[in-house]
C-alpha positions in Angstrom: 26.6 23.3 1.2 27.0 26.5 2.6 25.6 27.6 6.4 22.7 29.4 7.3 25.4 32.2 8.3 27.0 31.9 5.0 24.1 32.6 3.3 22.8 35.8 5.6 26.0 37.6 5.3 26.3 39.5 1.9 22.9 40.2 2.5 23.2 41.6 6.4 26.3 43.4 4.4 24.1 45.1 2.0 21.3 45.9 4.8 24.4 47.6 6.6 25.0 49.9 3.7 21.0 50.8 3.0 20.7 51.3 6.8 23.8 53.9 7.4 23.0 55.2 3.9 19.2 56.1 4.1 19.0 56.5 7.5 21.4 58.9 8.7 21.2 61.4 5.5 17.2 61.2 5.3 17.4 62.3 9.0 20.4 64.9 8.7 19.2 66.6 6.1 15.9 67.0 7.0 17.1 68.1 10.1 19.3 70.8 8.4 16.6 72.1 6.4 13.8 72.1 8.8 15.2 73.1 12.2 18.8 74.3 11.5 18.3 76.4 8.2 22.1 74.8 7.2 20.8 73.7 3.7 19.6 77.2 3.1 22.5 78.6 4.3 24.8 75.9 2.7 23.7 77.1 -0.6 22.7 80.9 -0.3 25.9 82.3 1.2 28.7 79.4 0.1 30.4 79.5 -3.1 28.4 75.7 -3.8 25.9 75.0 -5.9 23.4 72.6 -5.2 24.4 69.9 -7.0 28.1 70.0 -5.4 26.3 69.8 -2.1 24.3 66.7 -3.2 27.9 65.5 -4.7 29.7 66.1 -1.1 26.5 64.2 0.8 27.1 61.0 -2.0 30.8 61.0 -1.4 30.1 61.0 2.3 27.8 58.3 1.9 30.2 56.0 0.4 32.6 56.4 3.0 29.8 56.1 5.7 29.0 52.7 3.7 32.6 51.4 3.4 33.0 51.9 7.4 29.7 50.0 8.2 30.6 47.4 5.7 34.4 47.2 7.1 33.2 46.8 11.1 31.0 44.2 9.9 33.4 42.2 7.8 36.7 42.3 10.3 35.0 40.3 12.6 33.1 37.8 10.5 36.8 37.0 8.7 38.6 36.7 12.2 35.9 34.0 13.6 34.5 32.5 10.2 37.8 31.6 8.2 35.9 29.5 5.7 34.0 32.5 4.7 35.3 34.0 0.9 33.4 36.8 -0.7 34.5 38.6 -4.3 36.1 41.7 -2.8 35.8 43.3 -6.1 31.9 42.5 -6.4 31.8 43.6 -2.7 33.3 47.0 -3.6 30.8 47.7 -6.9 28.0 46.6 -5.1 29.0 48.6 -1.9 29.6 52.2 -4.2 26.2 51.4 -6.1 24.0 51.2 -3.3 25.4 53.8 -1.5 24.7 56.3 -4.2 21.5 54.7 -4.8 20.1 54.7 -0.8 22.0 58.0 0.2 20.2 59.6 -3.3 17.1 58.4 -1.8 17.5 59.7 2.0 18.3 63.2 0.1 15.1 63.0 -1.6 13.1 61.7 1.6 15.1 64.7 3.7 14.3 67.4 1.5 10.6 66.6 0.1 9.3 65.7 3.7 8.0 68.0 6.0 6.8 66.9 9.2 8.9 64.6 11.7 5.9 61.9 12.0 5.9 61.5 7.8 9.9 61.1 7.8 9.7 58.2 10.3 6.8 56.8 8.6 8.4 56.5 5.3 11.6 55.5 6.5 9.7 52.6 8.0 8.0 51.8 4.8 11.5 52.0 2.9 13.9 50.1 5.5 11.6 47.4 6.8 10.2 46.0 3.8 13.3 45.4 2.2 15.1 43.9 5.2 12.4 41.2 4.6 11.6 41.1 0.9 15.3 41.3 -0.7 16.5 38.0 0.2 18.2 38.8 3.4 16.9 36.1 5.5 15.6 33.9 2.7 15.9 33.2 -0.7 13.9 34.9 -3.1 12.9 31.2 -4.9 10.5 30.7 -2.1 8.3 33.8 -3.1 5.7 33.7 -5.9 6.8 34.2 -9.2 4.7 37.5 -9.5 6.2 38.8 -6.3 9.7 37.5 -7.3 9.2 39.9 -10.4 8.7 43.0 -7.9 11.4 42.3 -5.7 14.2 41.4 -8.2 13.6 45.4 -9.5 14.7 46.2 -6.3 18.9 47.3 -6.4 19.3 45.7 -3.1 18.0 42.4 -3.8 20.2 42.0 -7.1 23.3 43.4 -4.9 22.6 40.3 -2.3 21.8 37.9 -5.3 25.3 38.9 -7.2 27.4 38.5 -3.7 25.8 35.0 -3.2 26.7 34.0 -6.8 30.8 34.8 -6.5 33.0 36.3 -8.7 32.4 39.7 -10.8 28.4 39.4 -11.5 28.4 41.8 -14.5 24.5 42.2 -15.1 23.6 42.8 -11.3 26.7 45.1 -10.8 25.4 47.1 -13.9 21.8 46.8 -12.6 22.5 48.5 -9.6 24.8 51.2 -10.8 22.4 52.4 -13.5 19.3 52.2 -10.7 22.1 54.5 -8.5 22.7 56.9 -11.6 19.1 57.4 -11.8 18.6 58.0 -8.1 21.5 60.4 -8.3 19.8 62.5 -10.8 16.4 62.6 -9.2 18.2 63.2 -6.2 20.0 66.3 -7.8 16.6 67.6 -9.2 14.8 67.5 -5.8 17.7 68.8 -4.0 17.8 72.0 -6.2 13.8 72.5 -6.5 13.3 72.3 -2.7 16.4 74.5 -2.0 14.8 77.3 -4.1 11.4 77.1 -2.1 
């Protein structure tokens, strides 16, 4: 039997990705758009298209996510010598979730107008994910109807995929498909709000 700590580590790793990507980019883009005028300057004067700006944010999100995962994994590997995780799955899930939640941060950052709403939306996105997606307790403990809804969330698939070991093709494909959809929505929201 695995220890509870070993059970939690995949969930905490993926929550690190969610936190750094969503929180950082939603607040940074909101500040840039509503106070600094940076986004308008970027898209109006620089030779860069809105979708290129989104691509830059997404690449930055991936780098930041890997840095967060590495900062968490180093002490785990140092002090829990028996802990093993599939590096291929970890890399693929990290990229997929980074794209998904950076896109979510972009969408919220460019569409929310009031700072209090930004905090409220952030609270309603990250707090339920922490407690519902299987970070601390197995999703099997939820009623079946709730579990169906919880398993739609890409974070749940990533956490379960990491816990199962190996390279879980279905879960990886699901997370990447959700990420692709989120990227498309983020690009459209960014383009629409930059022309306002």
